[in-house]
Structures are given as C-alpha cells and as structure tokens.
C-alpha positions in Angstrom: -38.2 -125.5 10.5 -37.4 -121.8 11.0 -35.4 -120.8 14.1 -35.7 -117.4 15.6 -32.6 -115.3 15.6 -32.2 -112.5 18.1 -29.8 -109.7 17.1 -28.4 -107.5 19.8 -26.7 -104.3 18.7 -24.5 -103.1 21.5 -24.4 -99.4 20.6 -24.2 -96.7 23.2 -26.6 -93.9 22.9 -25.3 -91.0 20.9 -23.6 -88.3 22.9 -25.5 -85.2 23.7 -24.5 -82.2 21.6 -22.7 -79.5 23.4 -23.7 -75.9 22.5 -20.8 -73.9 21.2 -20.4 -70.9 23.4 -19.8 -67.4 22.1 -16.2 -67.5 23.2 -15.6 -70.7 21.2 -17.2 -69.5 18.0 -15.2 -67.6 15.4 -13.6 -65.0 17.5 -15.5 -61.8 16.3 -13.7 -61.5 13.0 -10.2 -62.2 14.3 -10.4 -65.9 13.4 -10.2 -69.1 15.4 -7.2 -70.2 17.5 -6.4 -73.7 16.1 -4.6 -76.3 18.1 -2.8 -79.3 16.5 -1.8 -82.4 18.4 0.6 -84.7 16.5 0.6 -88.2 17.9 4.2 -88.8 16.5 3.2 -91.6 14.1 4.9 -91.5 10.7 3.3 -89.0 8.3 0.9 -87.6 10.9 2.7 -84.3 10.5 2.0 -84.3 6.8 -1.6 -85.1 7.2 -2.1 -82.5 9.9 -0.4 -79.8 7.8 -2.8 -80.7 4.9 -5.8 -80.4 7.2 -4.6 -77.1 8.7 -4.2 -75.7 5.2 -7.7 -76.8 4.3 -9.2 -75.2 7.5 -7.3 -71.9 6.7 -8.8 -72.0 3.2 -12.3 -72.2 4.7 -12.2 -70.2 7.9 -10.3 -67.2 9.3 -7.5 -68.6 11.5 -5.8 -66.2 14.0 -3.2 -68.6 15.2 -2.0 -72.2 15.1 -0.4 -74.0 18.1 1.2 -77.2 17.0 2.4 -79.7 19.6 3.7 -83.2 19.4 3.5 -86.2 21.8 6.7 -87.9 22.7 5.3 -91.4 22.3 2.6 -92.8 20.0 1.6 -95.4 22.6 1.1 -93.0 25.5 -1.5 -90.4 26.1 -0.6 -86.8 25.7 0.9 -85.4 28.9 -1.2 -83.0 31.0 1.1 -80.0 30.2 0.4 -80.5 26.4 -3.3 -80.8 27.0 -3.4 -77.8 29.3 -1.5 -75.6 26.7 -3.9 -76.7 23.9 -6.9 -75.9 26.1 -5.5 -72.5 27.0 -4.3 -71.4 23.6 -6.9 -73.1 21.2 -10.5 -72.8 20.4 -10.5 -76.0 18.4 -8.0 -78.9 18.4 -7.2 -81.3 15.5 -5.4 -84.6 16.0 -4.7 -87.4 13.6 -2.9 -90.7 13.2 -1.2 -91.7 10.0 1.4 -94.2 8.6 
C-alpha cells in the first residue's frame, strides 16, 4: 500500500531587486567608496582584507572605511551603521574563525 507524502517547503518569496541609483553606481570614474564592517570574530579582519584586495583588483575604489564592532554577539551600534551609510557606497561584512 502506498501512502501519500505531502512536502511543504517553507521558503519566503525572493526579495525584490532594488535598482542601483546613479549615485550608488561607480562614482563617475572616481571609484566606489567601500565600507568594511568587522564583526570582531577571530580572523574576520584577515578575510575582509583579502576581500577588499580582490575588489580593488576588479573595480576602481576611491576610499575604504573600515570599522569594527565591539562585540561579536551584539548588533553594530547605530553610530557605526550611520557612518558606514554616510561614507560608503557598498559595505562588506564577514564572519570568520
């Protein structure tokens, strides 16, 4: 006797793509302003440095703002997020051990 099996896949719908505005694109030949948020886990700084070097090899980068959270278990404080938002076109963050 064969039993029916009902599979339910609880996936959320994919997020809608957000159009990149002209001000967030590569800044008219000057390069992008890259933000880096280190979550303070061991070796995250090494991983982020490797990623930044890779981005610099592929794209023109005008500046890099690198900030570090105080605690791996807490979210980034508002002042860090505000600074990244004000001084960066794109932000990279990573965890490592």
